[in-house]
N, C-alpha and C positions, 0 to 999 in steps of 0.2 A: 540876838535872835529871840523873838517872842514865842513863848510856849503857848500852844492852843490848849485850853482847858477842855477835858473830855466831860461831856454831860451824860451820865448813865440814866437809863429809864427802866421801868419795870415791864418791858414788853417781851413777847414771845421771841425766842431765838430763831425758831424755824427748824428745818430739817437738820438732823444731826447724824453724822456718819461716824461710826466707830472704826478706829484704826487699830490693827493688830499691833501688839507690843513687839517692836523690832530691836529694841536696845539690848545690848549684852549685859549680863550680870556683872557686878563690880569685880568679882574674882576673874572674870574673863578678860578684863581690861589690863591685868597685870601681865606684862610681856617679859616672861622669864625663860624664854626659849634659849636653848643652846645655840650659840653662834660660832661661826668659823671665819677667821680672817683670811681673805684671799687677795690676790693681785689680779686685776682684770683690766684689760685694755679696751677702751671704748673710743668711738669716734669723737672728735671735738664737738661736732654738731649735736650729738646725743647728750654729752655732758653739759653743753651750753643750754640746751633745751631744758634739762632737769634743773639746772641752777636757776634759770629764769622762773620756771614754774614754782620751785621751792621758795624763791624770794617772794613771789606773789602770795604764797600760802603761809609765809612766816615759819618755814620749817627747813630741814636740811635735805639737800639733794640726795645724799646717800640713803636717807630714810625712805624717800619716794621710790628710789630704784629698788631697794629691798622689798618694799610693799608690792611693787609691780611683779617682781620675781615670785613672791609668795602667792599672789593671785594666780599667776600663770601655773605654778606648781599645783595649787588646789584644784584648778580647772582640769588639768590633765592627769592628775593622780587618781581621780575618781572614775 
């Protein structure tokens, strides 16, 4: 595959739109929350769905389910 060489010029960029900083601080990325191990029965279809989506995202399906429950909790706790 041949790489296309980019030619840079000294032209005006045009209209610039500032975007608010939405990224969390590094210390907010450390997930050290207390967890509790539980047994939960889910339908096969639900588990298969999360396994497929997790595979597409290169992550674990349990992580996705936990994140979904956290979002649900945050939404309804406030």
